[in-house]
C-alpha positions in Angstrom: 117.2 42.1 -2.6 120.1 42.8 -5.0 120.6 46.4 -6.0 120.3 45.7 -9.7 116.8 44.2 -9.1 115.9 47.4 -7.3 117.1 49.6 -10.1 115.8 47.8 -13.2 112.1 48.8 -12.5 113.2 52.4 -12.0 115.0 52.4 -15.3 111.9 51.0 -17.0 109.7 53.7 -15.4 112.2 56.4 -16.5 112.1 55.0 -20.0 108.3 55.2 -20.0 108.5 58.8 -18.9 110.9 59.6 -21.7 108.5 57.9 -24.1 105.7 60.2 -22.9 107.9 63.3 -23.3 108.9 62.2 -26.8 105.3 61.5 -27.7 104.5 65.1 -26.9 107.8 66.7 -28.2 108.2 65.0 -31.6 106.4 66.4 -34.6 102.9 65.4 -33.7 99.3 66.4 -34.3 97.8 66.2 -30.8 96.1 69.5 -31.4 94.4 68.1 -34.5 93.4 64.9 -32.7 91.8 66.9 -29.9 90.3 69.4 -32.4 88.7 66.5 -34.3 87.3 65.0 -31.1 89.6 62.0 -30.7 87.2 59.5 -32.3 88.3 58.1 -35.7 91.0 60.8 -36.0 93.8 58.6 -37.3 92.1 56.1 -39.6 92.7 57.5 -43.1 96.2 56.7 -44.3 95.8 59.1 -47.2 95.1 62.1 -44.9 98.1 64.5 -44.7 98.1 64.4 -40.9 97.9 60.6 -40.7 101.5 59.8 -39.9 102.2 62.4 -37.2 98.9 61.3 -35.6 99.8 57.6 -35.8 103.3 58.1 -34.4 102.0 60.2 -31.5 99.3 57.6 -30.6 101.8 54.7 -30.8 104.4 56.5 -28.7 101.8 57.3 -26.1 100.4 53.7 -26.1 103.9 52.2 -25.9 104.7 54.5 -23.1 101.7 53.2 -21.1 102.8 49.6 -21.7 106.3 50.3 -20.6 105.1 52.2 -17.5 102.8 49.2 -16.7 105.8 46.8 -17.0 107.9 49.1 -14.8 105.4 49.6 -12.1 104.4 45.9 -12.0 108.1 45.0 -11.9 108.6 47.4 -9.0 105.7 45.8 -7.1 107.0 42.3 -7.6 110.5 43.3 -6.5 109.2 45.0 -3.4 106.9 42.0 -2.6 109.2 39.1 -3.4 112.7 40.7 -3.4 113.3 39.3 -6.9 112.9 40.4 -10.4 111.3 37.8 -12.7 113.4 36.9 -15.8 110.3 37.4 -17.9 110.7 41.2 -17.6 114.1 41.0 -19.3 112.8 38.7 -22.0 109.8 41.0 -22.7 112.1 44.0 -23.0 114.4 42.1 -25.4 111.5 40.8 -27.4 110.4 44.4 -27.9 113.7 46.1 -28.2 115.7 43.8 -30.5 113.2 43.9 -33.4 112.7 47.6 -33.0 116.4 48.2 -33.2 116.8 45.9 -36.2 114.0 47.8 -38.1 114.7 51.4 -37.0 118.4 51.5 -36.0 120.0 54.0 -35.7 117.1 56.4 -35.3 115.5 54.6 -32.4 115.7 54.6 -28.6 114.9 50.9 -28.5 118.5 50.2 -27.6 117.5 51.3 -24.1 115.0 48.5 -23.9 117.8 46.0 -25.0 120.2 47.4 -22.4 117.6 47.3 -19.6 116.4 43.9 -20.7 120.0 42.5 -20.4 120.3 44.2 -17.0 116.9 42.6 -16.0 118.1 39.1 -16.9 121.3 39.6 -14.9 119.3 40.9 -11.9 116.9 37.9 -12.2 119.9 35.5 -12.0 121.4 37.1 -8.9 120.2 35.8 -5.5 118.4 38.0 -3.1 120.6 39.9 -0.6 121.0 39.1 3.1 117.8 40.9 4.0 115.8 38.1 2.5 113.2 38.6 -0.1 112.3 35.0 -0.5 108.5 35.1 -0.6 106.0 32.5 -1.7 105.7 34.2 -5.1 109.4 34.0 -5.9 109.5 30.2 -5.9 
């Protein structure tokens, strides 16, 4: 397994953790969401707390998706010794539009950088310790 393939899932997981931290650290209304009982607490766009609640929810949801991509990528790398190119393409498909829309106040550039690293890792052959499993073909 090449070292870059080993590190890309870790970088994705670290990005997810940072996403969770930011979901809790940014101006948010988690207390209001909890206080209102979670159900239907962010549906009225005219409510004064709507945007902090919506941002908090989307940051948390995106963090979960990024974490899922990172842990699944880690499992695939450990099982096959290779990182699928799709991981890089998914990260780029998410990061590039987000950067175009929100730049410079976004952290989506990290998804672009990790996506490029993932594509490079997917092109490199596995190391001398093998890693050529049935799933990597």
